[in-house]
N, C-alpha and C positions, 0 to 999 in steps of 0.2 A: 347667187340667185336664191330667192325665197321659194319654198315649196310648202305644200299643205298635205295633210292626210286625205285619204280617199273620200271621206264624207265632205270635207271642205272642197275638194275638186268637183264633186257632184253639185254642191251648192253654188260654186262659182259658175259652172256651166249653166245652171238654171238662171242665175242672175244675168248672165250675158244674153240669154234669150228674152229676158224681161227688163230691159234697161229703163231707168226712170227718164222722165221728160228732159231734165237738164243733162243727163249722161249722153243722150243721143247726139246733140249737136257738138258737145265737147269731144266725144269719141270721133266724130267725123273730122273735126279739126286736127285732132292728135294723130289720126291715121296718115295725114300728110307729112308727118315727121317734121314739125316746125323746129327750126334751128338745128335740124339734123338729128333730133332726139327721137328714138323709137320708144313708144309706150305700149304696154299691154293693158287690156281692159279686164276688170274683175279677176285678177289672178289670185289664187289661194296663197296665203302667207301664214304658215303655222296654223293657229286656230282661228284665223281671220280671213276675210276676203276683202281686198283693197279695191277702190274704185278704179284707179289707174296706177301703173308702176313703170318707171324707167329704170331698168336693171343696171345699165352701165353707170348711171349717176346715183344709184341707190336712193331714188326719189319716189315717194308715194304721194299721189294727189287724191285728196278726199273732198267730195262735194258735200258741203254742209247745208242741210235744209232745216227748216223750223223744227222738224221732228227730232233732230239731234239735241235740242235744248229741253225737251220734255221728258217727264217721268224718269226712268232709270238710264236713259241714253248717255248722259255725260260720263257716268262711271265706266261703262264698257268702252267708250271712246278713249278715255284716259288710259285704261288698261292696254288697249291696242297701241296707242301712241307710245307708251312706256316700253312695250314689247318690241316695237319697231326701232325705237331709239337705242335699245340695248343691242340691236343687230346692226347699228350704224346706218339706219335708214332715216332720212329726213322726211317729215310729213308736211306737205303743203296743203293748205286749205283754201277752197274757193267757195263762195256762197252760191247756192243754186240760183238765186235771183240774178246775181251778176252774170252767170253763164247765159241766162236767157236774155238779159238786156245788153250786155257788153262783152260778147264772145271774143272779139279781137283783143280786147284789153286783158281778159282772163288768159288767153293763150300767150300773150306777150309776158304776162306775169309768170306763167309756168315755164316758159323758155328761160327767163331770167333766173328762176330757181334752179333749173337744170344746169344752166351755164355756171352758176356759182358753186356747184358740186364738182369735186375732183373725180374724174372717171376712174373706174376700177382698173382699167388698162388703157394703154395708148393704142389707138387703132393704127393698123398698117396703112400705108398710102393707098387711097382709094377705098378703104373699108368704111362702112357706115357705122355710126354709133349705135 
């Protein structure tokens, strides 16, 4: 499980209260545990806050919007991705526009990513992932 320091926990709490437009429908879909996968929204992870995270599969989902391609954003995103990779966390990216246009396809893509990851533990009979 990834954790973050108190300042990042406060930032994560604030981000959960002010979700972006594409985050809202994706979170609503992920709350239904598609494919049996449980996700958390805006969890702190070290010096970062992830958009969504499936702990048993060590899978982070990041929504990429146009702002991620501007100014200094690509460098912090690359640093975050390298930090997560060093922790054996796979980062999956979905475009904000795709979330708003093709939510079902995005959720299917996320389920495929999660299914492709080996779980950290094998659940007991009847236990959810």
